[in-house]
Structures are given as structure tokens and as C-alpha cells.
C-alpha positions, 0 to 999 in steps of 0.5 A: 288442639281443640276443634270448634264448631263454625256455627256455635264455637262449641268444642266438637267432642267427637272430632277425632272419631268422625275424622278417622271414620270418614276421612274428613274433618267435621266442622260442626258439633253434634247439636248444630249437625242436627239443626242443619240436617232436617232428618236428624233434627231433635232439638231435645237431644244433647251429648256432652263429654263428662270426663276423658281418660287417655292412655288407660291400661285395662287390668280387668273390666266388668263389661258384658257383651250385648250386641254389635252393629256395622261399626262397633260392639256394644257392651254394658254393665249394671241393669237387671240381673247383672252379677250374682243374684241380680234382683228386681231393683237395679241401677241403670244399665250403662252402655259401652260403645267400642269400635270394632278395631279395638276388640278381638273375638276369640274362640267360644265367643270371647271378646278381648278388648285392646289393653290400652284405650282412651275412655270417655264418659258421655251424657246424653240428655233427652228433655229432662232425662239423662243417661250416662254411657262410655265410649272408647277411642285411640290412645295417644300412646301404647304406654299406660298412664292410668289403670282401669279395674273394678271392685265386686261384692255380693251378699245373700242372707238365708230365710230364717237363718238356715243354710249358709249366708254369703258376704263377699267383698273386694277391696283395694289393697295397695295405696293409689289414687282413684281418679274416677269411680262409677258404681252400679247395684242390683238387689232383691225387693226384700234386700235379702240378696244383691250385688254391687260393681264399682268401676274405677280408674286409678293413677297406678296399678291396683291390687285387689284383695277379697274378704268374706264368704263366697 
């Protein structure tokens, strides 16, 4: 069922999350809430759902823990110094907002995310600037329908040809339909070294193979 704002009739994209968090069904979308509550009013900010993937099984993920607040853990991937030999040039860091009930903290500050989740790709617009981020929510069922994995590659070329070059690359070995992918990279100004991470959601389990010198 699609829940619509009582003012503008747009879809309330965060209805399920707010209902579970506060126990009361929201009646307005994010934009209208900001307009009617003076302390939140910022007409230059908007959030939209780019894509939603339900019942996603996390086979493995590239997310790194960054911080936590009262209700959630915040992970990230991409940005400066992400991956092997992170350089001075890099793609934007993408934040992943995960409610605490989906994360188990293990010994040694290791964070385990629930294996089946609902993943939303969100876009935040501030004036002329746009930022992509992810949110995780409750799946419809514990039975996976889609599969999340990632491909990682990196390279390093030695100066003047001395020493050992690195050129490691992962690829999908089996046939499967990739429904969504998101790529981030970081590299040196000289392009002598760098790495790339591609997050993907596929229609079936993904078999990852690698090649090159690591």
C-alpha cells in the first residue's frame, strides 16, 4: 500500500521507518514536515527514493564502520583513502545508514549486518548539489530474493619499471542478471596506483573469481 502526504499527495517514502520508530503513522512527506515545522524548515533540501530492493541477501559487503548515534550505525564506502593505496583523487564517499537492530557488534569491534535486508538508494538534493546515500530497513520476508555482493580491483605500477607491479581484479564467474551497481574509485594524481569497488545487486547468488597479481 502506498501512503500519501495529506498536503501534497506525494508518496511518504519513509513511512515504514517512522511508523516503527515512533509508533504513529506519519501523515506528511519530508518536504511538508519541513514546511510546517519552523525549526526544520529548509526549502532547499529534498530527499527522494532512487531505487528500493526488498529481501536482499548480503553475501558480502564493502561497507566500513564510521560512527554511531542514538538510533543507528553509519557505515561508508568510497572517499579518500578507501581501499588499497587510496590516492589524492577520489569519488564521493557514500554513507550507509543502518538502524542498530540490524547490526550485531562482536568482539574486537567487528560489526555484522543482518543477512537479509531491504536496501534503499536515496538522493539528497541541496540547492544544485546532489548526494547519494543508502538506508537499510526491514525486509518483507527472511527468504532472499536478491543478492548483494561487490567486485574489487586495484593496481600499482612501480617507478621506472623496477620492482613488482600489482594488477588485481575480481569478476563475476557465473551468469546472473545485475539489477543495480554503484562504482567508487580512488587513485593517485599520477594515476600510478588506485583501486575500484563496484557494489552490485543480482538476481541470484554471485560467484566471484579473481585474476592478476596481488
